[in-house]
C-alpha positions as protocol buffer text, in pm:
chain_id: "A"
residue {
  index: 1
  type: MET
  ca { x: 21638 y: 7841 z: 7285 }
}
residue {
  index: 2
  type: ALA
  ca { x: 21745 y: 7558 z: 7518 }
}
residue {
  index: 3
  type: ALA
  ca { x: 21970 y: 7644 z: 7811 }
}
residue {
  index: 4
  type: THR
  ca { x: 22330 y: 7534 z: 7766 }
}
residue {
  index: 5
  type: SER
  ca { x: 22467 y: 7640 z: 8107 }
}
residue {
  index: 6
  type: LEU
  ca { x: 22354 y: 7663 z: 8468 }
}
residue {
  index: 7
  type: GLN
  ca { x: 22339 y: 8042 z: 8433 }
}
residue {
  index: 8
  type: GLU
  ca { x: 22101 y: 8015 z: 8138 }
}
residue {
  index: 9
  type: LEU
  ca { x: 21892 y: 7755 z: 8320 }
}
residue {
  index: 10
  type: PHE
  ca { x: 21876 y: 7987 z: 8621 }
}
residue {
  index: 11
  type: VAL
  ca { x: 21739 y: 8266 z: 8401 }
}
residue {
  index: 12
  type: GLU
  ca { x: 21481 y: 8034 z: 8243 }
}
residue {
  index: 13
  type: GLU
  ca { x: 21362 y: 7916 z: 8582 }
}
residue {
  index: 14
  type: LEU
  ca { x: 21339 y: 8275 z: 8704 }
}
residue {
  index: 15
  type: ARG
  ca { x: 21117 y: 8360 z: 8408 }
}
residue {
  index: 16
  type: ASP
  ca { x: 20898 y: 8059 z: 8480 }
}
residue {
  index: 17
  type: ALA
  ca { x: 20860 y: 8170 z: 8844 }
}
residue {
  index: 18
  type: TYR
  ca { x: 20788 y: 8530 z: 8741 }
}
residue {
  index: 19
  type: ASP
  ca { x: 20508 y: 8425 z: 8508 }
}
residue {
  index: 20
  type: GLY
  ca { x: 20364 y: 8193 z: 8773 }
}
residue {
  index: 21
  type: GLU
  ca { x: 20353 y: 8468 z: 9034 }
}
residue {
  index: 22
  type: LYS
  ca { x: 20185 y: 8704 z: 8789 }
}
residue {
  index: 23
  type: ARG
  ca { x: 19916 y: 8445 z: 8724 }
}
residue {
  index: 24
  type: LEU
  ca { x: 19864 y: 8392 z: 9096 }
}
residue {
  index: 25
  type: THR
  ca { x: 19799 y: 8764 z: 9151 }
}
residue {
  index: 26
  type: LYS
  ca { x: 19498 y: 8721 z: 8923 }
}
residue {
  index: 27
  type: ALA
  ca { x: 19384 y: 8388 z: 9069 }
}
residue {
  index: 28
  type: LEU
  ca { x: 19408 y: 8469 z: 9441 }
}
residue {
  index: 29
  type: PRO
  ca { x: 19138 y: 8742 z: 9445 }
}
residue {
  index: 30
  type: ARG
  ca { x: 18898 y: 8498 z: 9275 }
}
residue {
  index: 31
  type: MET
  ca { x: 18985 y: 8230 z: 9529 }
}
residue {
  index: 32
  type: ALA
  ca { x: 18931 y: 8471 z: 9818 }
}
residue {
  index: 33
  type: LYS
  ca { x: 18592 y: 8570 z: 9680 }
}
residue {
  index: 34
  type: ALA
  ca { x: 18488 y: 8207 z: 9638 }
}
residue {
  index: 35
  type: ALA
  ca { x: 18594 y: 8101 z: 9989 }
}
residue {
  index: 36
  type: GLU
  ca { x: 18319 y: 8058 z: 10248 }
}
residue {
  index: 37
  type: SER
  ca { x: 18554 y: 8047 z: 10549 }
}
residue {
  index: 38
  type: GLU
  ca { x: 18655 y: 8394 z: 10667 }
}
residue {
  index: 39
  type: GLU
  ca { x: 18992 y: 8260 z: 10783 }
}
residue {
  index: 40
  type: LEU
  ca { x: 19059 y: 8107 z: 10443 }
}
residue {
  index: 41
  type: ARG
  ca { x: 18951 y: 8425 z: 10268 }
}
residue {
  index: 42
  type: ALA
  ca { x: 19194 y: 8624 z: 10484 }
}
residue {
  index: 43
  type: ALA
  ca { x: 19474 y: 8377 z: 10412 }
}
residue {
  index: 44
  type: PHE
  ca { x: 19427 y: 8418 z: 10036 }
}
residue {
  index: 45
  type: THR
  ca { x: 19414 y: 8797 z: 10070 }
}
residue {
  index: 46
  type: ASN
  ca { x: 19731 y: 8806 z: 10279 }
}
residue {
  index: 47
  type: HIS
  ca { x: 19912 y: 8576 z: 10039 }
}
residue {
  index: 48
  type: LEU
  ca { x: 19815 y: 8804 z: 9751 }
}
residue {
  index: 49
  type: ARG
  ca { x: 20009 y: 9084 z: 9920 }
}
residue {
  index: 50
  type: GLU
  ca { x: 20301 y: 8847 z: 9975 }
}
residue {
  index: 51
  type: THR
  ca { x: 20289 y: 8743 z: 9611 }
}
residue {
  index: 52
  type: GLU
  ca { x: 20311 y: 9104 z: 9501 }
}
residue {
  index: 53
  type: ARG
  ca { x: 20625 y: 9145 z: 9712 }
}
residue {
  index: 54
  type: GLN
  ca { x: 20765 y: 8822 z: 9571 }
}
residue {
  index: 55
  type: ILE
  ca { x: 20725 y: 8962 z: 9220 }
}
residue {
  index: 56
  type: GLN
  ca { x: 20927 y: 9266 z: 9327 }
}
residue {
  index: 57
  type: ARG
  ca { x: 21199 y: 9039 z: 9463 }
}
residue {
  index: 58
  type: LEU
  ca { x: 21216 y: 8847 z: 9137 }
}
residue {
  index: 59
  type: GLU
  ca { x: 21255 y: 9177 z: 8954 }
}
residue {
  index: 60
  type: GLN
  ca { x: 21546 y: 9258 z: 9186 }
}
residue {
  index: 61
  type: VAL
  ca { x: 21704 y: 8922 z: 9107 }
}
residue {
  index: 62
  type: PHE
  ca { x: 21676 y: 8991 z: 8734 }
}
residue {
  index: 63
  type: ARG
  ca { x: 21855 y: 9319 z: 8791 }
}
residue {
  index: 64
  type: THR
  ca { x: 22136 y: 9156 z: 8991 }
}
residue {
  index: 65
  type: ILE
  ca { x: 22219 y: 8933 z: 8695 }
}
residue {
  index: 66
  type: GLY
  ca { x: 22170 y: 9201 z: 8430 }
}
residue {
  index: 67
  type: GLU
  ca { x: 21874 y: 9031 z: 8261 }
}
residue {
  index: 68
  type: PRO
  ca { x: 21553 y: 9197 z: 8139 }
}
residue {
  index: 69
  type: VAL
  ca { x: 21248 y: 9137 z: 8353 }
}
residue {
  index: 70
  type: ARG
  ca { x: 21044 y: 8893 z: 8150 }
}
residue {
  index: 71
  type: GLY
  ca { x: 20826 y: 8592 z: 8217 }
}
residue {
  index: 72
  type: LYS
  ca { x: 20796 y: 8260 z: 8039 }
}
residue {
  index: 73
  type: LYS
  ca { x: 20466 y: 8068 z: 8031 }
}
residue {
  index: 74
  type: CYS
  ca { x: 20450 y: 7861 z: 8349 }
}
residue {
  index: 75
  type: ASP
  ca { x: 20261 y: 7550 z: 8240 }
}
residue {
  index: 76
  type: GLY
  ca { x: 20272 y: 7395 z: 8587 }
}
residue {
  index: 77
  type: LEU
  ca { x: 20085 y: 7673 z: 8767 }
}
residue {
  index: 78
  type: MET
  ca { x: 19855 y: 7726 z: 8470 }
}
residue {
  index: 79
  type: GLY
  ca { x: 19725 y: 7371 z: 8513 }
}
residue {
  index: 80
  type: ILE
  ca { x: 19684 y: 7405 z: 8889 }
}
residue {
  index: 81
  type: ILE
  ca { x: 19497 y: 7735 z: 8850 }
}
residue {
  index: 82
  type: GLU
  ca { x: 19264 y: 7585 z: 8588 }
}
residue {
  index: 83
  type: GLU
  ca { x: 19181 y: 7297 z: 8822 }
}
residue {
  index: 84
  type: GLY
  ca { x: 19100 y: 7551 z: 9092 }
}
residue {
  index: 85
  type: LYS
  ca { x: 18864 y: 7735 z: 8858 }
}
residue {
  index: 86
  type: SER
  ca { x: 18676 y: 7411 z: 8793 }
}
residue {
  index: 87
  type: ALA
  ca { x: 18637 y: 7354 z: 9167 }
}
residue {
  index: 88
  type: MET
  ca { x: 18497 y: 7704 z: 9216 }
}
residue {
  index: 89
  type: GLU
  ca { x: 18240 y: 7647 z: 8943 }
}
residue {
  index: 90
  type: GLU
  ca { x: 18135 y: 7293 z: 9036 }
}
residue {
  index: 91
  type: LEU
  ca { x: 18145 y: 7285 z: 9419 }
}
residue {
  index: 92
  type: GLU
  ca { x: 17998 y: 7491 z: 9700 }
}
residue {
  index: 93
  type: GLY
  ca { x: 18021 y: 7559 z: 10070 }
}
residue {
  index: 94
  type: SER
  ca { x: 18281 y: 7390 z: 10288 }
}
residue {
  index: 95
  type: VAL
  ca { x: 18349 y: 7127 z: 10023 }
}
residue {
  index: 96
  type: ARG
  ca { x: 18455 y: 7404 z: 9785 }
}
residue {
  index: 97
  type: ASP
  ca { x: 18676 y: 7551 z: 10059 }
}
residue {
  index: 98
  type: ALA
  ca { x: 18845 y: 7212 z: 10102 }
}
residue {
  index: 99
  type: ALA
  ca { x: 18904 y: 7196 z: 9727 }
}
residue {
  index: 100
  type: LEU
  ca { x: 19040 y: 7552 z: 9723 }
}
residue {
  index: 101
  type: ILE
  ca { x: 19290 y: 7464 z: 9994 }
}
residue {
  index: 102
  type: ALA
  ca { x: 19395 y: 7149 z: 9809 }
}
residue {
  index: 103
  type: GLY
  ca { x: 19457 y: 7351 z: 9492 }
}
residue {
  index: 104
  type: ALA
  ca { x: 19638 y: 7629 z: 9677 }
}
residue {
  index: 105
  type: GLN
  ca { x: 19866 y: 7379 z: 9846 }
}
residue {
  index: 106
  type: ARG
  ca { x: 19951 y: 7221 z: 9511 }
}
residue {
  index: 107
  type: ALA
  ca { x: 20058 y: 7568 z: 9398 }
}
residue {
  index: 108
  type: GLU
  ca { x: 20259 y: 7623 z: 9717 }
}
residue {
  index: 109
  type: HIS
  ca { x: 20440 y: 7291 z: 9680 }
}
residue {
  index: 110
  type: TYR
  ca { x: 20521 y: 7374 z: 9318 }
}
residue {
  index: 111
  type: GLU
  ca { x: 20663 y: 7708 z: 9428 }
}
residue {
  index: 112
  type: ILE
  ca { x: 20853 y: 7562 z: 9723 }
}
residue {
  index: 113
  type: ALA
  ca { x: 21029 y: 7327 z: 9483 }
}
residue {
  index: 114
  type: ALA
  ca { x: 21093 y: 7609 z: 9234 }
}
residue {
  index: 115
  type: TYR
  ca { x: 21233 y: 7858 z: 9485 }
}
residue {
  index: 116
  type: GLY
  ca { x: 21439 y: 7596 z: 9664 }
}
residue {
  index: 117
  type: THR
  ca { x: 21604 y: 7510 z: 9333 }
}
residue {
  index: 118
  type: LEU
  ca { x: 21651 y: 7876 z: 9235 }
}
residue {
  index: 119
  type: ALA
  ca { x: 21810 y: 7963 z: 9570 }
}
residue {
  index: 120
  type: TYR
  ca { x: 22052 y: 7673 z: 9535 }
}
residue {
  index: 121
  type: PHE
  ca { x: 22137 y: 7769 z: 9176 }
}
residue {
  index: 122
  type: ALA
  ca { x: 22208 y: 8124 z: 9297 }
}
residue {
  index: 123
  type: GLU
  ca { x: 22438 y: 7987 z: 9566 }
}
residue {
  index: 124
  type: LEU
  ca { x: 22628 y: 7773 z: 9315 }
}
residue {
  index: 125
  type: LEU
  ca { x: 22661 y: 8072 z: 9082 }
}
residue {
  index: 126
  type: GLY
  ca { x: 22804 y: 8281 z: 9366 }
}
residue {
  index: 127
  type: ASN
  ca { x: 22516 y: 8532 z: 9371 }
}
residue {
  index: 128
  type: GLU
  ca { x: 22452 y: 8582 z: 9744 }
}
residue {
  index: 129
  type: LYS
  ca { x: 22208 y: 8869 z: 9688 }
}
residue {
  index: 130
  type: ALA
  ca { x: 21987 y: 8655 z: 9465 }
}
residue {
  index: 131
  type: LYS
  ca { x: 22015 y: 8363 z: 9706 }
}
residue {
  index: 132
  type: ASP
  ca { x: 21894 y: 8580 z: 9996 }
}
residue {
  index: 133
  type: LEU
  ca { x: 21603 y: 8727 z: 9799 }
}
residue {
  index: 134
  type: LEU
  ca { x: 21490 y: 8386 z: 9675 }
}
residue {
  index: 135
  type: GLY
  ca { x: 21535 y: 8239 z: 10022 }
}
residue {
  index: 136
  type: GLN
  ca { x: 21298 y: 8499 z: 10168 }
}
residue {
  index: 137
  type: THR
  ca { x: 21032 y: 8398 z: 9920 }
}
residue {
  index: 138
  type: LEU
  ca { x: 21095 y: 8028 z: 9986 }
}
residue {
  index: 139
  type: ASP
  ca { x: 21033 y: 8085 z: 10358 }
}
residue {
  index: 140
  type: GLU
  ca { x: 20707 y: 8271 z: 10282 }
}
residue {
  index: 141
  type: GLU
  ca { x: 20582 y: 7989 z: 10059 }
}
residue {
  index: 142
  type: LYS
  ca { x: 20653 y: 7733 z: 10331 }
}
residue {
  index: 143
  type: ALA
  ca { x: 20471 y: 7947 z: 10588 }
}
residue {
  index: 144
  type: ALA
  ca { x: 20172 y: 7989 z: 10354 }
}
residue {
  index: 145
  type: ASP
  ca { x: 20153 y: 7613 z: 10306 }
}
residue {
  index: 146
  type: GLU
  ca { x: 20160 y: 7555 z: 10682 }
}
residue {
  index: 147
  type: LYS
  ca { x: 19886 y: 7815 z: 10731 }
}
residue {
  index: 148
  type: LEU
  ca { x: 19663 y: 7640 z: 10479 }
}
residue {
  index: 149
  type: SER
  ca { x: 19724 y: 7305 z: 10651 }
}
residue {
  index: 150
  type: THR
  ca { x: 19622 y: 7457 z: 10984 }
}
residue {
  index: 151
  type: ILE
  ca { x: 19299 y: 7600 z: 10840 }
}
residue {
  index: 152
  type: ALA
  ca { x: 19215 y: 7271 z: 10670 }
}
residue {
  index: 153
  type: LYS
  ca { x: 19276 y: 7060 z: 10981 }
}
residue {
  index: 154
  type: SER
  ca { x: 19116 y: 7293 z: 11235 }
}
residue {
  index: 155
  type: LYS
  ca { x: 18787 y: 7360 z: 11058 }
}
residue {
  index: 156
  type: VAL
  ca { x: 18739 y: 7336 z: 10683 }
}
residue {
  index: 157
  type: ASN
  ca { x: 18789 y: 6963 z: 10630 }
}
residue {
  index: 158
  type: ARG
  ca { x: 18572 y: 6881 z: 10933 }
}
residue {
  index: 159
  type: ASP
  ca { x: 18297 y: 7107 z: 10804 }
}
residue {
  index: 160
  type: ALA
  ca { x: 18319 y: 6939 z: 10464 }
}
residue {
  index: 161
  type: LEU
  ca { x: 18288 y: 6599 z: 10633 }
}
residue {
  index: 162
  type: MET
  ca { x: 17988 y: 6714 z: 10839 }
}
residue {
  index: 163
  type: SER
  ca { x: 17829 y: 6850 z: 10523 }
}
residue {
  index: 164
  type: MET
  ca { x: 17845 y: 6504 z: 10372 }
}
residue {
  index: 165
  type: GLY
  ca { x: 17715 y: 6355 z: 10696 }
}
residue {
  index: 166
  type: GLY
  ca { x: 17425 y: 6600 z: 10696 }
}
residue {
  index: 167
  type: GLU
  ca { x: 17310 y: 6474 z: 10361 }
}
residue {
  index: 168
  type: GLU
  ca { x: 17323 y: 6118 z: 10490 }
}
residue {
  index: 169
  type: ASP
  ca { x: 17123 y: 6216 z: 10799 }
}
residue {
  index: 170
  type: GLU
  ca { x: 16847 y: 6354 z: 10578 }
}
residue {
  index: 171
  type: GLU
  ca { x: 16813 y: 6010 z: 10424 }
}
residue {
  index: 172
  type: MET
  ca { x: 16821 y: 5824 z: 10754 }
}
residue {
  index: 173
  type: PRO
  ca { x: 16449 y: 5850 z: 10849 }
}
residue {
  index: 174
  type: ALA
  ca { x: 16347 y: 5689 z: 10521 }
}
residue {
  index: 175
  type: GLN
  ca { x: 16615 y: 5425 z: 10556 }
}
residue {
  index: 176
  type: ARG
  ca { x: 16510 y: 5354 z: 10916 }
}
residue {
  index: 177
  type: SER
  ca { x: 16146 y: 5326 z: 10808 }
}
residue {
  index: 178
  type: THR
  ca { x: 16236 y: 5082 z: 10532 }
}
residue {
  index: 179
  type: ARG
  ca { x: 16451 y: 4872 z: 10764 }
}
residue {
  index: 180
  type: GLY
  ca { x: 16176 y: 4877 z: 11031 }
}
residue {
  index: 181
  type: ALA
  ca { x: 15916 y: 4758 z: 10783 }
}
residue {
  index: 182
  type: ALA
  ca { x: 16147 y: 4481 z: 10670 }
}
residue {
  index: 183
  type: ARG
  ca { x: 16207 y: 4370 z: 11030 }
}
residue {
  index: 184
  type: ARG
  ca { x: 15833 y: 4369 z: 11103 }
}
residue {
  index: 185
  type: ALA
  ca { x: 15762 y: 4168 z: 10791 }
}
residue {
  index: 186
  type: SER
  ca { x: 16035 y: 3921 z: 10881 }
}
residue {
  index: 187
  type: ALA
  ca { x: 15901 y: 3885 z: 11235 }
}
residue {
  index: 188
  type: SER
  ca { x: 15548 y: 3830 z: 11102 }
}
residue {
  index: 189
  type: ARG
  ca { x: 15668 y: 3557 z: 10867 }
}
residue {
  index: 190
  type: ALA
  ca { x: 15862 y: 3391 z: 11152 }
}
residue {
  index: 191
  type: THR
  ca { x: 15549 y: 3390 z: 11375 }
}
residue {
  index: 192
  type: ALA
  ca { x: 15336 y: 3243 z: 11099 }
}
residue {
  index: 193
  type: ASN
  ca { x: 15592 y: 2970 z: 11036 }
}
residue {
  index: 194
  type: ASP
  ca { x: 15606 y: 2884 z: 11405 }
}
residue {
  index: 195
  type: ARG
  ca { x: 15228 y: 2851 z: 11421 }
}
residue {
  index: 196
  type: SER
  ca { x: 15227 y: 2637 z: 11109 }
}
residue {
  index: 197
  type: ARG
  ca { x: 15493 y: 2405 z: 11249 }
}
residue {
  index: 198
  type: GLY
  ca { x: 15303 y: 2380 z: 11578 }
}
residue {
  index: 199
  type: GLY
  ca { x: 14987 y: 2273 z: 11395 }
}
residue {
  index: 200
  type: VAL
  ca { x: 15168 y: 2000 z: 11203 }
}
residue {
  index: 201
  type: ARG
  ca { x: 15316 y: 1858 z: 11520 }
}
residue {
  index: 202
  type: GLY
  ca { x: 14971 y: 1851 z: 11684 }
}
residue {
  index: 203
  type: ASN
  ca { x: 14809 y: 1667 z: 11393 }
}
residue {
  index: 204
  type: ALA
  ca { x: 15090 y: 1415 z: 11376 }
}
residue {
  index: 205
  type: GLY
  ca { x: 15062 y: 1351 z: 11748 }
}
residue {
  index: 206
  type: GLY
  ca { x: 14687 y: 1299 z: 11711 }
}
residue {
  index: 207
  type: ARG
  ca { x: 14739 y: 1035 z: 11445 }
}
residue {
  index: 208
  type: ARG
  ca { x: 14984 y: 846 z: 11670 }
}
residue {
  index: 209
  type: ARG
  ca { x: 14724 y: 833 z: 11943 }
}
């Protein structure tokens, strides 16, 4: 049933967030296992514990408004999680870590928007307890996003770039050999042409004499 008031919309958004957090508790252990970087693995593990606490806070919010604790399919996070699964299956090494961070940050930005809206709705509805609980989670999501940015910028993205560079370096000897052969052939042709032109000039000069 469509929401017809801000209170009903607040409840619907809470259910969306609750379902999303439940899904993340299943996705984060897989992401931690797939991560090559120890720092990234630890970040996912720590955020799993945070997510479990965030679920408890949402349950408290449901109780403050007298609503049953129930989720509603969160299509947004479902899509982000599915993209992350594809990255885990198709990529490897530091490139996979970079993709895992990108997917995790998409999820964080989705949640930052969701909790920011929920906290503001709670404020408008005069529910200070819910506002405080949702604000705590909002702060944690922002901190998690910043942590992922730090890991990406300090190591993971550079390692992914070097991985790509390493593959190019493996091709370089062959490329250098090909270019060297081409230069030698070009130089040989230039020398032959010079000799040919010199001979023509000599013959022409002989005829003039």
